[in-house]
C-alpha positions as CSV (number, residue, x, y, z in Angstrom):
1,M,0.0,-0.1,0.0
2,T,1.8,3.4,-0.7
3,H,1.9,6.2,1.6
4,K,0.3,9.7,1.2
5,S,2.2,12.8,3.2
6,G,2.6,16.4,2.8
7,F,2.7,20.2,3.7
8,V,-0.3,21.7,3.0
9,N,0.4,25.6,4.1
10,I,-2.6,28.0,4.2
11,L,-1.8,32.1,3.4
12,G,-4.2,34.7,2.8
13,N,-5.3,38.3,4.6
14,P,-6.4,39.0,8.3
15,N,-10.0,37.8,9.1
16,V,-10.9,35.9,5.7
17,G,-11.1,32.5,8.0
18,K,-7.9,30.7,7.5
19,S,-8.2,29.7,11.5
20,T,-11.8,27.9,11.0
21,I,-10.9,26.6,8.1
22,M,-7.8,24.8,9.6
23,N,-9.4,24.1,12.6
24,A,-12.3,22.0,10.8
25,L,-9.4,20.2,8.7
26,V,-8.0,19.0,11.9
27,G,-11.0,18.7,13.7
28,E,-9.4,20.5,16.6
29,N,-9.4,23.8,17.8
30,L,-5.6,24.9,17.9
31,S,-5.4,28.1,16.6
32,I,-7.4,30.7,18.3
33,I,-10.3,32.1,16.1
34,T,-11.5,35.6,16.8
35,S,-13.6,38.6,14.5
36,K,-9.9,40.8,15.6
37,A,-7.2,40.9,12.7
38,Q,-3.5,39.6,13.4
39,T,-5.4,37.3,15.7
40,T,-2.7,34.2,14.7
41,R,1.1,35.5,15.4
42,H,2.6,32.1,14.8
43,R,2.5,29.4,12.1
44,I,0.7,26.2,14.3
45,M,0.8,22.4,12.7
46,G,-2.2,21.0,12.6
47,I,-1.2,17.0,11.8
48,V,-4.3,14.4,10.3
49,N,-3.3,10.6,10.0
50,G,-4.9,8.5,8.5
51,E,-4.2,4.7,7.5
52,D,-2.3,5.3,4.5
53,F,-2.1,9.0,4.1
54,Q,-0.9,12.1,7.2
55,I,-1.9,15.9,5.9
56,V,0.7,18.2,7.8
57,Y,-1.8,21.8,7.6
58,S,-0.2,24.7,8.6
59,D,-2.0,28.5,9.6
60,T,0.0,31.3,9.6
61,P,-0.3,35.2,9.8
62,G,-2.9,37.1,8.3
63,I,-0.4,39.0,5.2
64,L,0.1,42.6,6.4
65,D,3.0,45.3,5.6
66,P,4.8,45.0,9.1
67,N,4.8,48.4,11.3
68,Y,6.4,46.5,14.4
69,K,9.3,44.0,14.4
70,L,7.1,41.8,15.8
71,H,5.2,41.5,12.3
72,E,8.5,41.1,10.3
73,S,8.8,38.3,12.6
74,M,5.4,37.0,11.9
75,M,5.9,37.7,7.7
76,K,8.5,35.2,7.6
77,F,6.8,32.2,9.1
78,V,4.8,33.6,5.8
79,R,7.7,33.6,3.6
80,R,8.6,29.9,4.8
81,A,4.7,28.3,4.2
82,I,5.3,29.4,1.0
83,T,8.5,28.1,0.1
84,D,7.9,24.7,1.8
85,A,4.7,23.6,0.7
86,D,3.3,20.4,-1.3
87,I,0.0,22.5,-1.4
88,L,-0.5,25.6,-0.9
89,I,-4.1,27.2,0.3
90,Y,-5.0,30.3,-0.6
91,V,-7.9,31.6,1.5
92,T,-10.0,35.0,0.4
93,D,-13.8,35.9,1.1
94,V,-16.3,36.9,-0.8
95,H,-15.5,40.5,0.9
96,E,-12.0,40.7,-0.3
97,E,-12.8,43.6,-3.3
98,S,-8.8,45.0,-4.3
99,L,-5.9,42.8,-4.8
100,K,-4.0,43.4,-1.6
101,N,0.2,42.2,-1.3
102,Q,0.6,41.8,-4.7
103,D,3.9,40.7,-4.1
104,Y,3.2,37.6,-2.2
105,I,0.7,37.1,-5.3
106,D,3.3,37.3,-7.3
107,K,5.6,34.6,-5.2
108,I,2.3,32.4,-5.2
109,R,2.2,32.5,-9.4
110,R,5.7,31.7,-9.4
111,L,5.4,28.7,-7.4
112,D,5.6,25.3,-9.1
113,V,3.2,23.2,-6.2
114,P,-0.8,22.8,-6.7
115,L,-2.9,25.7,-5.6
116,L,-6.4,25.7,-4.0
117,L,-7.6,29.1,-4.0
118,L,-11.0,29.2,-1.3
119,I,-13.6,32.2,-1.4
120,N,-14.6,31.1,1.9
121,K,-17.8,33.4,3.6
122,I,-20.1,32.5,0.5
123,D,-23.1,32.4,3.0
124,L,-22.7,36.0,3.5
125,G,-22.8,37.0,-0.2
126,T,-24.7,36.6,-3.6
127,Q,-24.7,34.4,-6.4
128,D,-23.3,36.8,-8.8
129,K,-21.0,38.3,-6.6
130,L,-19.5,34.8,-6.5
131,E,-19.0,34.5,-10.4
132,Q,-17.6,37.7,-10.7
133,L,-15.4,37.2,-7.9
134,V,-14.5,33.3,-9.7
135,A,-14.4,34.5,-13.2
136,R,-11.4,37.6,-11.0
137,W,-9.3,35.2,-8.9
138,K,-9.2,33.0,-12.9
139,E,-7.5,35.7,-14.2
140,I,-5.3,36.4,-11.4
141,L,-4.1,33.1,-10.6
142,P,-5.1,31.1,-14.0
143,S,-3.3,27.9,-12.3
144,A,-5.5,27.7,-9.1
145,I,-8.1,25.5,-8.7
146,I,-10.8,27.4,-7.1
147,I,-13.7,26.2,-4.2
148,P,-15.9,28.6,-2.3
149,L,-17.0,27.2,0.7
150,S,-18.3,28.5,4.1
151,A,-15.9,26.9,7.3
152,K,-18.3,28.6,9.5
153,E,-20.8,26.1,7.8
154,K,-18.7,23.7,7.4
155,F,-20.1,23.6,3.3
156,N,-18.1,22.0,0.5
157,L,-15.1,21.4,3.0
158,D,-15.3,17.5,1.9
159,T,-14.2,18.9,-1.1
160,V,-11.5,21.0,0.0
161,F,-10.1,17.4,1.5
162,G,-10.9,15.5,-1.4
163,K,-8.6,18.1,-3.7
164,I,-6.0,18.0,-1.1
165,M,-6.1,14.0,-0.9
166,D,-5.5,13.8,-5.2
167,L,-2.8,16.5,-4.6
168,L,-0.6,14.4,-1.6
169,P,2.7,13.1,-3.1
170,E,3.5,9.5,-2.5
171,S,6.1,10.1,0.9
172,P,6.4,8.4,4.4
173,P,4.5,10.3,6.6
174,Y,6.9,13.1,8.7
175,Y,5.4,12.5,12.3
176,P,5.1,9.5,14.6
177,K,1.6,8.5,13.8
178,D,-0.2,9.8,17.0
179,S,1.1,13.0,16.8
180,L,-2.3,16.2,16.2
181,T,0.6,19.0,16.0
182,D,4.2,20.8,16.5
183,K,3.3,23.0,19.4
184,S,3.7,22.2,23.3
185,E,0.6,22.1,25.6
186,R,2.3,25.3,27.0
187,F,2.1,27.5,23.7
188,F,-1.4,26.0,24.1
189,A,-2.0,27.7,27.4
190,S,-0.4,30.5,26.1
191,E,-2.6,31.2,23.3
192,I,-5.9,29.8,25.0
193,I,-5.6,33.0,27.3
194,R,-4.5,35.3,24.5
195,E,-7.6,34.4,22.6
196,K,-9.7,35.3,25.7
197,V,-7.5,39.3,26.1
198,F,-8.8,39.3,21.9
199,L,-12.1,38.6,23.4
200,N,-12.6,40.8,26.4
201,Y,-10.9,44.0,25.5
202,Q,-11.1,46.8,22.4
203,K,-8.9,48.8,20.3
204,E,-5.1,48.4,21.0
205,V,-4.6,46.5,24.3
206,P,-5.2,42.9,22.5
207,Y,-2.7,44.0,20.3
208,S,-0.2,45.2,22.5
209,T,0.1,41.7,24.5
210,E,2.2,38.6,25.2
211,I,1.1,35.4,27.3
212,E,4.0,34.0,29.2
213,I,3.7,30.8,31.6
214,E,5.6,30.8,34.3
215,E,4.8,27.3,35.2
216,F,2.7,23.9,33.6
217,T,2.9,21.7,36.2
218,E,0.6,18.3,35.8
219,S,-0.4,16.0,38.0
220,E,-2.8,12.8,37.6
221,K,-6.2,14.9,37.6
222,I,-4.8,19.0,38.6
223,L,-3.0,21.0,36.5
224,R,-1.6,24.2,37.8
225,I,-0.7,26.8,35.5
226,R,0.8,30.4,36.4
227,A,0.8,33.1,33.3
228,I,2.7,36.2,33.2
229,I,-0.2,39.1,30.8
230,H,2.6,41.4,29.4
231,V,1.5,44.4,28.5
232,A,3.5,47.8,26.5
233,R,1.9,50.8,28.6
234,D,1.3,51.2,32.4
235,T,-2.3,52.1,31.4
236,Q,-2.7,49.0,29.4
237,K,-2.0,47.0,32.8
238,G,-4.9,48.9,34.8
239,I,-7.1,47.9,31.7
240,I,-6.3,44.4,31.8
241,I,-7.4,44.3,35.9
242,G,-9.6,46.6,35.8
243,S,-12.0,47.8,39.0
244,R,-10.7,45.3,41.7
245,G,-9.5,42.4,39.3
246,S,-13.4,42.1,37.8
247,A,-11.9,42.1,34.5
248,L,-8.8,39.7,34.7
249,K,-10.7,38.0,37.0
250,R,-13.8,37.4,33.7
251,T,-10.5,36.2,31.6
252,G,-9.3,34.0,33.7
253,T,-12.3,32.5,34.1
254,A,-13.0,32.4,30.7
255,A,-9.6,30.7,30.2
256,R,-9.9,28.0,32.1
257,L,-13.3,26.7,31.7
258,D,-11.8,26.4,27.9
259,M,-8.4,25.2,28.8
260,E,-10.3,22.1,31.3
261,E,-12.1,21.4,28.2
262,F,-9.1,21.1,26.4
263,F,-7.0,19.3,28.2
264,G,-9.0,16.9,30.0
265,K,-8.6,18.2,33.4
266,K,-9.5,20.1,36.1
267,V,-7.0,23.7,36.1
268,F,-5.8,26.1,38.7
269,L,-4.8,29.1,37.2
270,E,-3.1,32.3,37.8
271,L,-2.9,35.1,36.4
272,Y,-0.8,38.0,36.4
273,V,0.3,41.7,34.9
274,K,3.3,43.1,33.9
275,V,4.0,46.4,31.8
276,N,7.1,44.9,29.9
277,K,7.4,48.4,27.6
278,D,7.9,47.8,23.7
279,W,8.4,44.4,23.5
280,R,7.2,44.1,20.1
281,S,9.9,46.0,19.2
282,K,13.3,44.6,20.8
283,D,15.0,41.5,19.4
284,Y,15.8,39.6,22.7
285,Q,11.7,39.5,23.9
286,L,10.5,38.4,20.6
287,K,13.5,35.5,20.9
288,R,12.0,34.9,23.9
289,F,8.3,34.2,23.2
290,G,9.0,32.1,20.2
291,Y,9.4,34.6,17.0
292,K,12.8,34.0,16.6
């Protein structure tokens, strides 16, 4: 029996639904999802195994013009995902009117790997608009296999999976067959907390935060986690904590409940807030947080 394996890397602009598609294809909530742009900061791999295949999906940060060194590091993850893909998925949606990031589109056009172009959120558009978008993308990326879908409604995801299986190259597995991801449990604990920060706070505050797991101690019945929420300014610390700690408590409770579901056991979570000025522009801080 022949075995297929390959890296299927997912790219696109912010807020087009890359993480929702990744989670749906993997069957696990590995990438955090919010309505805010730039939620995904790392390249996150999700691994799907079958008897005769292994698909290594990669979710990547939304393509953007860097304003901080943090953004530059995020775009490095994107560029690597372009170069090491066996199959490339480019995600757009029915709301994207203008062509953004022409340099990335040009890189994708020059690649000699299969390209799937997914037009997401078709449940929010009209048939006429969809037909116009399909025709437009056929001109921009003539070699792409275009698949309209709704990740939220799980419509046409089976078509995407079937096409990936058709295109997957013959290869032995790259990871052990019981692997789900390349990331550690500490990483997912920090991502769950960061998701709650994005959901509970407004404006610039979520974009100025980073999560550090100081302690991750596991016993048979309970997982003890102590985490620091780093912020860029003193005023943001007060916002994160809230009046008499109410905002921090709300964030911690929501994170703890999601962690208990994710890890399958009780979680004792301690959250602290620390001012770490301009961490998004400091190389040594970015390296410490895994962006280098």
